[in-house]
Each structure stands twice: as C-alpha cells, then as structure tokens.
N, C-alpha and C positions, 0 to 999 in steps of 0.2 A: 489520450499518458500528452504529456506534455513532452515531458526530458525521460532521458536513463542516462545513465549512466554508470560502465562497467569500472571494473577495481573503482570502485566509494570510500571514500573516508568517512568514519566516522566520527562525530561532535564529538563524541566521549572517545578514553580507549576502551569501558567497558565495551561499548558493542563493537570491537573486535571479531573478524573473521575467526573459524576455528583455523587450528592450525590444516594445511594445505588446501585451503577455503578462500574466498574473496568475496568480499559485498558488492550484489547489485545494488543501483535503490532508480527508482522509478518516482515519480511523480505522472501527482493525476489531481483535476479538478472536477468536485464533485459536483452538479450543477439540479438544489431544486425546485422542479416543472411541476407540482397538485396544484391545490389549495393548502393543505397544508404540508404542519413542516415535517419533513422527513426523518426520518432517527434511525438509525445503526449503528453496526460496528465499524470501526476505523480502519482495522488493514484485515480486515478477514474473509475481503473476499476478492487477495489477489494474487494471483499466481504465477510464477514462473512457470516455461517450457523448456524442456531441455532437447537437443539432435536425437537422444535416444529413449522423447518419454518420459522421462523425470518430472513430475513436478512439482517445484517448490515454492515453500508457505512464508507467506513474511514471517521476520519474529520484533521483537520491537528496539528498539534505539531508531535514530536519527540523524542523518549523513548532515555532509558540509554541502550536503546543495540547497537543501532549504526542513524546515519544519516536518518532522510525520504526522502521521493523522493521532489526534485521541485513540482512548480504547472504544470511546462511541462518540459520532456521527448525530448532531444531529440540523438541522437546515430548518429556517424557518422557507415560507414560500416565495422564491422565485434571488434563496439568497445561494455562494456557491462557496468552496471550501475547496485549495490547490493546495495538496498535501502531498509527502515525500511517505515511499516505504521500502523497504529494508529486508535483504534476503541474503543469508549465508547461502551458498556453493560452490560447488568443489571450484579446483585452480581451473580444470581439464573441461567443465563443463560446457557448451557452445548453448545457447540462447538462444531459444528461437520464435518463440512468443512470449505477451505480458499481457497480463488477462486482471479484471479487475471485473468483479461480481458485486454487482448490487443484491441487496438483501439474502449474503451467500449463506447468516448464522441462525435465516430467515428472523429476524430486528428485524426487519423492512416495514418501520409501522409510519404511518400516518399519524402524527399526531398532534390534539386540540390543543392547541396551541392559546383560547381562551379561555 
C-alpha cells in the first residue's frame, strides 16, 4: 500500500459515501513478477477491517487521490499498476487493517501474450 486517506473525497458526486458513512481510499501498487502476464480483477481483493472485526469490501469509483483500478487488471511481465480503491464505511468505524489479496476472485491468471 502506497497511501491511505481517511475521509477521502470522491472524484464524482455519484461516488459519495452513504448517509452516516465516510469514504476511505487506499492506493496500491501491483507488480507482475512472473514470466507471463498477470490478469485479475481490479479491486475485488481490497478490504478494510475495523476494530470490531467487520470487513468492508471496495466499491466502484475513484477518489481524488488518483485513478481507481479498472474492473480487470492485465499486467505484462515486469509491469506495474498503481491505482486507488475506495471504501464506504460508517463514520464511527476505526480502521485497523488494509488488505489487498491477489487472486481474490479466483481470476489470477498467467496469460499467454503471444
């Protein structure tokens, strides 16, 4: 994780937090280290955990701290992508962990680019 922003601002009003909630943004860098391209979902592996153990999944949208991951991620060998993920959490939530799980949706594929 490169950056974390509590009370993040959405890039568009459509991505605002729900009533009584706030947006949190995390910026990750994903690097393809294999011999083939790495393909996966963009933000499905992102999660926040609060002090009560509640887990929050990422939501679609872009924060003002940078571009968000697309729905799919395709990285040729040696390439990297740095993007943000946003979360809608209750105002009172105390975030204790930020996670990004590779292959979270089972789509982590080594793609033949030939």
